[in-house]
C-alpha positions as CSV (number, residue, x, y, z in Angstrom):
1,M,21.3,114.9,43.9
2,N,17.7,115.9,44.7
3,K,16.6,116.9,48.2
4,V,14.8,113.6,48.8
5,L,17.8,111.5,47.9
6,Q,20.1,113.8,50.0
7,C,17.7,113.3,53.0
8,L,17.7,109.5,52.6
9,T,21.4,109.4,52.3
10,F,21.8,111.5,55.4
11,V,19.4,109.3,57.4
12,A,21.1,106.1,56.2
13,A,24.5,107.5,57.2
14,S,23.3,108.6,60.6
15,T,21.6,105.3,61.2
16,M,24.9,103.4,60.4
17,S,26.8,105.7,62.7
18,L,24.5,104.8,65.6
19,F,25.2,101.1,65.2
20,A,28.9,101.3,64.4
21,V,31.1,100.3,67.3
22,A,34.4,102.0,67.4
23,S,37.3,99.7,68.3
24,E,38.8,100.3,71.8
25,G,42.0,98.9,70.6
26,E,43.7,95.5,69.9
27,V,44.5,92.7,72.4
28,L,46.9,90.0,71.4
29,V,45.8,86.5,72.5
30,I,48.6,83.8,72.6
31,L,47.5,80.2,72.4
32,S,49.4,76.9,72.1
33,S,49.9,75.2,68.8
34,E,50.2,71.8,70.4
35,T,47.5,69.2,71.2
36,T,49.4,66.3,72.9
37,M,51.3,66.6,76.1
38,E,54.0,64.2,77.3
39,L,53.7,62.8,80.8
40,A,56.2,61.0,83.0
41,G,57.1,57.5,81.9
42,G,56.6,58.0,78.2
43,H,52.8,58.5,78.4
44,S,50.9,61.3,76.8
45,I,47.4,62.9,76.9
46,E,45.4,65.1,74.5
47,T,45.2,68.7,75.5
48,G,44.5,72.2,74.3
49,Y,43.0,75.4,75.6
50,Y,40.2,75.4,78.1
51,L,36.9,76.6,76.6
52,N,35.9,78.9,79.4
53,E,39.4,80.2,80.1
54,F,39.7,81.4,76.6
55,G,36.2,82.2,75.7
56,V,34.9,84.0,78.8
57,P,37.6,86.7,79.0
58,A,37.9,86.9,75.2
59,K,34.1,87.6,74.8
60,A,34.2,90.2,77.6
61,L,37.0,92.0,75.7
62,A,35.1,91.8,72.4
63,D,31.9,93.0,74.0
64,A,33.8,95.9,75.4
65,G,35.0,96.9,71.9
66,Y,38.4,95.3,71.7
67,E,39.6,93.6,68.6
68,L,41.2,90.2,69.3
69,V,44.3,89.1,67.4
70,L,45.0,85.4,67.8
71,A,48.5,83.9,67.6
72,T,50.1,80.5,68.1
73,P,53.8,79.6,67.7
74,K,53.1,77.8,64.4
75,G,50.3,80.0,63.1
76,N,47.9,77.0,63.2
77,A,44.4,76.6,64.6
78,P,44.4,76.0,68.4
79,Q,42.5,73.0,69.7
80,V,40.0,73.0,72.6
81,D,40.7,70.5,75.4
82,K,37.6,68.3,75.2
83,K,37.6,67.9,78.9
84,S,36.7,71.6,79.2
85,I,33.6,71.3,77.1
86,S,31.5,70.8,80.3
87,V,28.8,72.8,82.0
88,D,30.9,72.3,85.2
89,Y,32.9,75.3,84.1
90,F,29.8,77.4,83.4
91,A,28.0,77.1,86.7
92,G,25.8,74.4,85.1
93,D,24.5,76.7,82.4
94,E,24.6,74.9,79.1
95,Q,23.2,77.9,77.2
96,K,26.2,79.9,78.4
97,M,28.6,77.2,77.4
98,R,27.1,77.0,73.9
99,E,27.2,80.8,73.6
100,I,31.0,80.7,74.3
101,Q,31.5,77.9,71.8
102,K,29.6,79.9,69.2
103,F,31.6,83.0,70.0
104,I,35.0,81.3,69.6
105,A,33.9,79.6,66.4
106,S,32.9,83.0,65.0
107,L,36.3,84.6,65.6
108,P,37.6,85.5,62.1
109,N,41.1,84.0,62.5
110,I,40.4,81.1,64.8
111,N,41.3,78.6,62.1
112,D,44.2,80.5,60.7
113,T,46.0,82.3,63.4
114,A,49.1,84.5,63.0
115,S,52.4,82.9,63.9
116,L,54.5,84.4,66.6
117,R,57.1,85.2,64.0
118,E,54.5,87.2,62.0
119,I,53.3,89.0,65.2
120,L,56.9,90.1,66.0
121,A,57.6,91.1,62.4
122,G,54.5,93.3,62.4
123,G,55.5,95.1,65.6
124,L,53.9,95.1,69.0
125,S,53.1,98.8,69.6
126,Q,49.5,98.5,68.4
127,Y,48.5,96.0,71.1
128,D,47.0,97.4,74.3
129,A,47.3,94.1,76.2
130,V,48.3,90.4,75.9
131,F,46.1,87.6,77.1
132,I,47.1,84.0,77.6
133,P,44.4,81.4,78.2
134,G,45.0,78.2,80.1
135,G,44.7,74.5,79.6
136,H,47.8,72.3,79.9
137,A,48.9,73.1,76.3
138,P,51.0,76.2,77.3
139,L,53.3,73.8,79.2
140,I,54.3,72.3,75.9
141,D,55.4,75.2,73.7
142,L,54.8,78.6,75.4
143,A,56.8,78.3,78.7
144,N,60.1,77.6,76.9
145,N,59.6,79.8,73.8
146,P,62.0,82.8,73.2
147,E,59.6,84.4,70.8
148,V,57.0,84.5,73.6
149,G,59.6,85.9,75.9
150,E,60.3,88.7,73.4
151,I,56.6,89.6,73.3
152,L,56.2,89.5,77.1
153,R,59.3,91.8,77.5
154,H,57.6,94.4,75.3
155,F,54.5,94.5,77.5
156,N,56.5,94.5,80.7
157,Q,58.8,97.3,79.5
158,H,55.8,99.4,78.4
159,G,53.7,98.7,81.4
160,K,50.9,97.3,79.3
161,P,48.5,94.7,80.8
162,T,49.6,91.0,80.7
163,A,46.8,88.6,81.7
164,A,47.1,84.8,82.0
165,I,44.8,82.2,83.6
166,C,45.1,78.8,85.2
167,H,48.1,77.1,83.4
168,G,48.5,80.2,81.2
169,P,50.9,81.9,83.7
170,I,53.5,79.1,83.0
171,T,54.1,81.1,79.8
172,L,55.7,83.8,81.9
173,L,58.8,81.6,82.3
174,S,59.7,82.3,78.7
175,A,60.7,85.8,79.6
176,Q,64.2,84.9,80.9
177,T,67.6,84.6,79.3
178,E,67.6,80.8,78.7
179,P,63.9,79.7,78.9
180,K,64.6,76.4,77.1
181,A,67.4,75.4,79.5
182,Y,65.3,76.3,82.6
183,Y,62.3,74.4,81.3
184,S,64.4,71.3,80.4
185,A,65.9,71.2,83.9
186,I,62.5,71.5,85.5
187,Q,61.0,68.7,83.4
188,T,63.9,66.3,84.2
189,G,64.1,67.1,87.9
190,Q,67.5,68.8,87.7
191,T,68.5,71.9,89.7
192,A,67.0,74.8,87.8
193,S,67.9,78.5,88.1
194,A,66.1,81.2,86.2
195,S,68.3,83.9,84.7
196,N,67.2,87.5,84.3
197,W,63.5,86.6,84.7
198,I,61.5,89.8,84.3
199,Y,58.8,88.7,86.7
200,D,61.2,87.8,89.5
201,G,59.6,88.9,92.8
202,Y,56.2,89.6,91.2
203,K,53.2,88.4,93.2
204,M,51.3,85.9,91.0
205,T,49.2,82.8,91.0
206,I,48.8,79.7,88.8
207,F,46.9,76.3,89.1
208,S,47.8,75.2,92.6
209,D,49.4,71.9,93.7
210,P,46.2,70.7,95.4
211,E,44.2,71.4,92.2
212,E,46.9,69.7,90.1
213,R,46.8,66.6,92.2
214,V,43.0,66.4,91.6
215,F,43.6,66.6,87.9
216,E,46.4,64.1,88.0
217,S,44.2,61.6,89.8
218,S,42.0,61.5,86.7
219,L,45.0,60.2,84.6
220,E,44.6,56.5,85.7
221,G,47.9,56.3,87.5
222,K,49.9,58.4,85.0
223,K,51.9,61.4,86.3
224,L,52.8,64.9,85.2
225,K,56.5,65.6,84.7
226,F,56.2,68.5,87.2
227,Y,53.8,70.8,88.9
228,P,53.6,74.3,87.4
229,A,53.4,76.2,90.8
230,M,56.7,74.7,91.8
231,A,58.3,75.9,88.6
232,M,57.0,79.4,89.0
233,E,58.1,79.6,92.7
234,N,61.5,78.2,91.9
235,A,62.0,80.9,89.2
236,G,61.3,83.7,91.7
237,G,57.5,84.1,91.6
238,N,55.9,85.3,94.8
239,M,53.0,82.8,94.7
240,A,49.6,83.5,96.2
241,F,46.8,80.9,96.3
242,A,43.2,80.6,97.4
243,S,41.5,77.4,98.4
244,E,41.0,74.9,95.7
245,W,38.5,75.8,93.0
246,Q,37.8,79.3,94.4
247,P,38.1,82.3,92.1
248,N,41.5,84.0,92.7
249,V,43.1,86.7,90.6
250,V,46.3,88.4,91.6
251,V,47.4,91.8,90.3
252,D,50.9,93.1,90.5
253,R,51.9,96.1,88.4
254,E,51.0,95.2,84.8
255,L,50.6,91.5,85.5
256,I,47.2,89.8,86.1
257,T,47.1,86.1,86.9
258,G,44.2,83.8,87.6
259,Q,44.5,80.6,89.6
260,N,42.0,78.2,88.0
261,P,39.1,77.9,85.5
262,F,36.7,79.5,88.0
263,S,38.7,82.7,87.9
264,D,37.7,83.5,84.3
265,T,35.1,86.3,84.9
266,L,37.1,88.0,87.6
267,L,40.2,88.0,85.5
268,A,38.2,89.6,82.6
269,E,37.0,92.3,85.0
270,K,40.5,93.0,86.3
271,L,41.9,93.2,82.8
272,L,39.2,95.5,81.5
273,K,39.6,97.7,84.5
274,M,43.4,98.0,83.9
275,L,42.8,98.7,80.2
276,A,40.4,101.5,81.1
277,K,43.0,103.4,83.1
């Protein structure tokens, strides 16, 4: 190789190294597979993840250099809740909303996520944190899911950050001995008792009862089967709420929970801060 070619090769390699972004690590993102939620009285509504609750923290993680690994129980593409495609959740900024939509659409595995079974088979040691976005969909197939419980126990036992926002914290109920039995009792109004719940006594938050009543009022007389905050408190959660629609993030040990859609940026900040330790 002549000296000119050697020089050009060196310059090209140096330039590439300047623009290369080393990965800070991997974050597992757990989303629901489901798109229809049953209500009381045999009714149902379309649901999915909330755009900002997924996209804002996920983009903050990606911008900080973390690789996102998306997973759903079935390994299918998660669905956005159409009600969340609104500038109301982006402080009226349509450009910001479109930016988050574009970011989510650009994720390499958004339309072909890993299944929870595949995630467990591949091991969990490589993940630095787990993040669970909200929307009502987690109430369907994440709160009562033993595979989710196995994943959460790993992060709990190893003291690795676990972050969930709005309805996402309902997923924490899966980390008990009989999550399906507990969840069934809650849904049907029976006496429910959590068994060996790893988050018993943790301080946490979730979508509050006053906020849920506002959402329920939009259902034209239809009713939810239960309110999530009640289910969390009944299991042993030390619940902490701010006024309706105010950002509120609660941190206790490795657990980070956000109360509502407007807690998205603050939750991302707390998660990144914990990851940096």
